[in-house]
C-alpha positions, -999 to +999 in steps of 0.1 A: -519-259-303-498-286-321-474-308-302-444-294-322-454-258-312-459-269-276-424-285-276-409-253-290-426-231-264-415-255-236-379-250-248-382-212-245-398-216-210-370-239-199-344-213-210-362-186-190-364-208-159-327-217-161-318-181-165-339-171-135-322-198-114-287-186-125-297-150-117-309-160-082-276-178-075-256-148-086-277-124-065-274-147-035-236-150-039-232-112-040-255-108-009-236-134+012-203-119+002-216-085+012-228-098+046-194-115+051-175-082+044-198-061+067-194-088+094-156-086+090-156-048+091-177-047+123-158-075+139-125-057+134-139-024+147-151-042+178-116-055+185-096-024+175-119+004+184-142-012+210-174-009+190-203-021+210-241-024+206-247+013+209-223+021+180-238-007+158-273+007+166-260+041+154-246+025+122-281+009+115-298+043+121-273+060+098-279+035+070-317+039+073-315+077+074-291+080+045-310+056+022-344+044+034-347+020+004-320-002+019-336-030+039-322-057+062-295-037+080-310-034+115-286-035+145-297-071+151-290-081+115-255-064+115-247-084+147-257-115+129-233-106+100-205-102+126-214-136+140-215-151+105-180-137+097-165-149+130-180-184+126-168-191+090-139-169+082-112-193+094-131-225+084-113-236+052-139-264+046-170-243+050-161-208+038-161-217+001-196-232+006-214-203+024-225-186-008-244-217-020-273-214+005-297-185+013-292-160+041-324-171+058-310-207+059-278-194+074-297-176+101-315-209+110-281-228+112-264-200+132-292-201+157-295-238+161-262-255+154-239-259+184-207-272+168-187-269+135-196-304+127-234-297+130-230-265+110-211-283+083-238-310+082-267-286+077-248-264+051-238-295+031-272-311+032-290-278+024-269-275-008-274-312-017-311-313-010-319-277-020-338-271+012-362-242+014-363-222+046-394-242+057-378-275+049-346-267+067-365-254+097-384-287+099-352-308+096-334-288+124-365-291+147-366-329+141-329-333+151-319-344+117-282-341+125-283-361+157-305-388+141-283-391+111-251-393+132-267-420+154-277-438+122-241-437+108-227-452+141-252-480+142-250-492+106-246-530+103-213-544+091-229-555+058-241-520+051-207-505+059-190-529+035-211-520+005-192-506-025-211-473-023-208-447+005-239-450+028-228-422+052-256-398+061-282-417+041-300-437+068-313-426+102-315-442+136-350-429+140-374-414+115-397-385+125-432-390+110-451-363+129-465-350+096-488-381+095-508-371+125-512-407+135-529-416+168-509-435+194-527-467+184-526-473+147-523-503+123-496-511+098-521-503+071-526-468+086-489-463+087-483-475+052-512-456+037-502-424+056-467-425+042-479-430+006-505-402+010-478-379+025-451-391+001-436-356-004-431-351+033-418-387+037-392-382+009-381-349+026-376-370+058-357-399+041-338-378+015-346-364-019-324-390-037-351-416-029-374-422-058-407-441-051-411-474-070-443-487-054-465-497-025-471-534-018-445-540-045-449-576-058-421-601-061-428-637-072-408-667-058-420-701-071-457-698-075-462-674-046-465-636-047-450-616-019-455-579-012-428-554-001-445-526+019-427-497+002-400-499-024-377-470-034-347-465-056-318-444-043-301-424-071-268-419-054-265-454-040-278-468-073-298-495-056-333-504-045-342-498-009-370-518+006-389-505+036-408-529+058-431-514+084-438-528+118-459-510+145-445-530+174-410-536+189-383-551+167-383-589+167-354-610+152-379-629+131-387-597+111-352-597+098-356-630+080-386-617+061-368-586+049-337-606+039-359-629+018-373-598+000-338-584-007-327-618-022-358-618-044-351-582-055-315-589-063-322-621-082-352-610-102-355-572-103-321-557-099-303-546-132-267-557-138-253-522-133-271-517-100-257-523-065-272-548-041-305-539-026-307-525+010-335-531+035-349-507+061-369-523+089-389-495+104-402-505+139-420-486+166-392-493+190-360-514+192-338-528+219-302-521+208-288-553+223-314-575+205-307-556+173-269-562+177-274-599+182-298-602+153-275-584+129-243-600+140-247-630+116-269-613+090-255-615+055-279-589+040-273-551+041-301-541+065-309-511+086-330-513+117-346-480+126-374-467+149-401-443+139-417-416+160-451-401+155-440-369+174-409-349+172-382-360+197-367-332+218-333-324+204-317-326+238-327-363+242-312-371+208-280-352+216-277-370+249-280-403+231-253-393+207-230-381+235-236-414+253-227-433+222-195-413+217-185-419+253-191-456+249-168-456+218-141-437+237-143-463+265-139-491+240-108-475+226-090-474+260 
């Protein structure tokens, strides 16, 4: 097959795939709108005519009896539609977005999210990152919302003052349970594991990250230096250097990362790109030591922990609540 013919065939395939995606979006929109309308109908009946579980069960039985080909309208599903309507019908921010994600993703969010803010976060990021059901399930299980909110609150001054919006990009802790690392592991084990599981790692850090290299070389003077992992972030339009440490954060680690950022900005960054950002990924960190270390830092740097097992969401939520209480106390 000639290259010209192959290119022509590829164009036809591309059109088919785009059409399929468009058709799926239209079908999903119609389904979500239907579930919202059924939820509204049942909700109003519950208020005005005291419909309860027995009546909804009769409704599910009636639908099945009248048209056995119709699937997905069990009593449990209809109650979910009612909950769906009552959750979003008065939310002016979220109601226009609900048709943009699948019903299976909505069910995950309805089951797990405890606040409007958490629901808004997962709906918005599901749209942006195009999460499958499996991917969203993993992110909810890993406490993505809590870890991202903690990360937003703990961003250094230099990162906050960047020209681009870094909100919801970096996390206070990264969940690396997919690596299957033993408790005792080396930096080489960690680095190689992340590269070998790059798809999972990019799901964890965000799909706007594009991998540029492992042990990325920068030369200063006559000496070569290696950055553990280098990425480019499409939305931030800048390079992001990850330095990996398997022990507790030490202030001396910050100087090394700042040196790498300076080398990237002087010798690698293109004119139209924004200043590079560094992420120092440590096994653990003491918040007071981090605050002292970053207070005079002139480089946009993020200090994060990594976990080799999923952290219970309650622990993350407690940390977030504690941080909010601390801010409220500072405002008084």
